[in-house]
C-alpha positions as a Markdown table, in Angstrom:
| # | Residue | x | y | z |
|---|---|---|---|---|
| 1 | Met | -12.2 | -4.3 | -27.0 |
| 2 | His | -10.0 | -1.4 | -25.9 |
| 3 | Phe | -8.0 | -1.8 | -22.7 |
| 4 | Gly | -6.0 | 1.4 | -22.8 |
| 5 | Leu | -6.7 | 4.5 | -20.7 |
| 6 | Ser | -8.9 | 7.3 | -21.9 |
| 7 | Glu | -7.3 | 10.7 | -22.4 |
| 8 | Glu | -8.9 | 11.9 | -19.2 |
| 9 | Gln | -7.5 | 8.9 | -17.3 |
| 10 | Glu | -4.0 | 9.6 | -18.7 |
| 11 | Ile | -4.2 | 13.2 | -17.5 |
| 12 | Ile | -5.2 | 11.9 | -14.0 |
| 13 | Val | -2.3 | 9.5 | -14.0 |
| 14 | Leu | 0.2 | 12.2 | -15.1 |
| 15 | Thr | -1.1 | 14.8 | -12.6 |
| 16 | Val | -1.0 | 12.4 | -9.6 |
| 17 | Arg | 2.4 | 11.1 | -10.7 |
| 18 | Ser | 3.8 | 14.6 | -10.9 |
| 19 | Phe | 2.3 | 15.5 | -7.5 |
| 20 | Val | 3.8 | 12.4 | -5.8 |
| 21 | Glu | 7.2 | 12.9 | -7.4 |
| 22 | Ser | 7.4 | 16.6 | -6.5 |
| 23 | Glu | 5.5 | 16.7 | -3.1 |
| 24 | Ile | 5.7 | 13.3 | -1.5 |
| 25 | Tyr | 9.0 | 11.6 | -2.6 |
| 26 | Pro | 11.2 | 14.4 | -1.2 |
| 27 | His | 9.7 | 13.9 | 2.3 |
| 28 | Glu | 9.7 | 10.2 | 2.5 |
| 29 | Ala | 13.1 | 10.1 | 4.2 |
| 30 | Glu | 11.8 | 12.3 | 7.0 |
| 31 | Val | 9.8 | 9.4 | 8.4 |
| 32 | Pro | 12.1 | 7.8 | 11.0 |
| 33 | Gln | 13.0 | 4.2 | 10.1 |
| 34 | Ala | 12.6 | 3.2 | 13.7 |
| 35 | Leu | 8.9 | 4.4 | 13.6 |
| 36 | Gly | 8.3 | 2.4 | 10.4 |
| 37 | Glu | 9.8 | -0.7 | 11.9 |
| 38 | Ala | 7.7 | -0.3 | 15.1 |
| 39 | Ile | 4.5 | 0.0 | 13.0 |
| 40 | Lys | 5.5 | -3.1 | 11.0 |
| 41 | Gln | 6.1 | -5.1 | 14.2 |
| 42 | Thr | 2.7 | -4.1 | 15.5 |
| 43 | Cys | 1.1 | -5.2 | 12.3 |
| 44 | Leu | 2.9 | -8.5 | 12.4 |
| 45 | Gly | 1.6 | -9.0 | 16.0 |
| 46 | Leu | -1.9 | -8.2 | 14.9 |
| 47 | Gly | -1.7 | -10.7 | 12.1 |
| 48 | Phe | -2.3 | -8.1 | 9.4 |
| 49 | Tyr | 1.1 | -7.6 | 7.9 |
| 50 | Ala | 1.1 | -8.5 | 4.2 |
| 51 | Cys | -2.6 | -9.2 | 4.4 |
| 52 | Asn | -3.0 | -9.5 | 0.7 |
| 53 | Ser | -0.6 | -12.5 | 0.6 |
| 54 | Pro | -1.5 | -16.1 | 1.4 |
| 55 | Glu | -0.4 | -17.6 | 4.7 |
| 56 | Ser | 1.9 | -20.0 | 2.8 |
| 57 | Ala | 3.9 | -16.9 | 1.8 |
| 58 | Arg | 3.9 | -15.6 | 5.5 |
| 59 | Gly | 1.0 | -13.2 | 4.7 |
| 60 | Ala | -2.3 | -12.9 | 6.6 |
| 61 | Gly | -4.2 | -14.8 | 3.9 |
| 62 | Leu | -7.2 | -12.5 | 3.9 |
| 63 | Thr | -9.9 | -12.7 | 1.2 |
| 64 | Arg | -10.2 | -9.9 | -1.3 |
| 65 | Leu | -13.2 | -8.5 | 0.6 |
| 66 | Asp | -11.3 | -8.7 | 3.9 |
| 67 | Phe | -8.3 | -6.9 | 2.3 |
| 68 | Thr | -10.6 | -4.2 | 0.9 |
| 69 | Leu | -12.0 | -3.6 | 4.4 |
| 70 | Val | -8.4 | -3.3 | 5.8 |
| 71 | Glu | -7.6 | -0.9 | 3.0 |
| 72 | Arg | -10.7 | 1.1 | 3.6 |
| 73 | Glu | -9.8 | 1.6 | 7.2 |
| 74 | Leu | -6.1 | 2.4 | 6.4 |
| 75 | Gly | -7.3 | 5.0 | 4.0 |
| 76 | Arg | -8.6 | 7.0 | 7.0 |
| 77 | Ser | -5.0 | 7.9 | 7.9 |
| 78 | Ser | -1.8 | 9.0 | 6.3 |
| 79 | Met | -0.5 | 6.8 | 3.5 |
| 80 | Val | 3.0 | 7.7 | 4.6 |
| 81 | Leu | 2.7 | 5.7 | 7.8 |
| 82 | Thr | 0.3 | 2.9 | 6.5 |
| 83 | His | 3.0 | 2.1 | 3.9 |
| 84 | Phe | 4.7 | 0.1 | 6.7 |
| 85 | Phe | 1.6 | -2.0 | 7.1 |
| 86 | Gly | 2.9 | -4.2 | 4.2 |
| 87 | Arg | 1.2 | -4.8 | 0.9 |
| 88 | Pro | 3.3 | -7.0 | -1.3 |
| 89 | Gln | 2.1 | -7.1 | -4.8 |
| 90 | Asn | 0.3 | -10.3 | -5.9 |
| 91 | Ile | 2.5 | -10.5 | -9.0 |
| 92 | Leu | 5.3 | -11.6 | -6.6 |
| 93 | Met | 3.3 | -14.8 | -6.1 |
| 94 | Ala | 3.4 | -15.6 | -9.8 |
């Protein structure tokens, strides 16, 4: 069984990575930290901050389907601002 990426998938990864590094990273600092903190606090108040983490780790404890629904709706807006919504990686729980 082969678990590696196909040549086309590798091209996709490299193309998107190059775009992010050249077009997104240089502008990240332009988002005011106060705005990011305000978004984070609102998400905490709504109970959706770190929604992919269990409640025992101070996350929202949503199921994978619930989390997918949240991500679907967040995808309707700018990822620059939804970053502050909080999405810790599940590997941190290991």
